[in-house]
N, C-alpha and C positions, 0 to 999 in steps of 0.2 A: 554493399551489405543488403541481404534480402529483407523485405518487409517482415516485421514480426521477430527479427533477430534480437536476442537478449544480450548480445555481446558487449554492448556499450554501458550496461548497468554496472554500478560499483558493487562490491561484495556486500556492503551494508544494505543497498537497495534490494539486492537479491534475497538477503535474509529477511528483510521486512516483508517483501512480497510473499515469501514462503510462509511466514507466520500468518499473514492475512488470508492466504490461500487455505491453510489448515483450518482456521476458524470458520471460513465460508463452507468448507466441506462438512464440518460439524453441524452447521446450520441447515444442511440438506442440499446444497448445490452440487452439481456434477463436478468432476475433477477439472474438466475443460473450462466451465464457467467460473469455477473458483480461481483458477489461474488468471483468467481475464480480470476478475475483480481485484486480485492481488496486485497485478501490475498497473491497473488503472488507478488504484488508490495511491500507489507509490508515485505515479506520474502526476497525479493531482497535488500531492504533498510537495513534491520537488519542483513543481511548475515546469515539467517537461524535460528535466535533465540536470546533470552535474557536469561542470567543466573542470578539467584538471588545472592546477596552478593556484598559487596563493591569491586569495581574495577574489576569485572569479565566480564563486558560487552565488546562488540566489537564496534569499531567506525562505525557510520552509513554512508551509501552511499546515497547521495541525487541526484544521477545522473538522476533518473527517474523524480524527481520533477523539476530539472533544465530543462530537456528536455521538459516537459509539459509547463513550463513557457515560454520557447523560442518559442514553437509552437504557444501558445496563443498570445504572443507579436507580432509575425510575422503576424498573422491573423489580429490583431488589427491595426497594422501599415499599412496594405494594404487597409484598409477601408478609 
């Protein structure tokens, strides 16, 4: 499989990356950079991948989601 292939991502991971990508584009990033940010964030949250099979997954890290929520809340609070 070529480097950079998105074939191994689950449908949920692709959906999450697309949502993150859309929000990055709204913030002014180029389409290419927004896609990089989306998949990098999904990789960070899932710790590098999902394995098929019962009980073979890893616990998700939601630190980047929490950070974004705190920043957004702080901005809202200051208005």
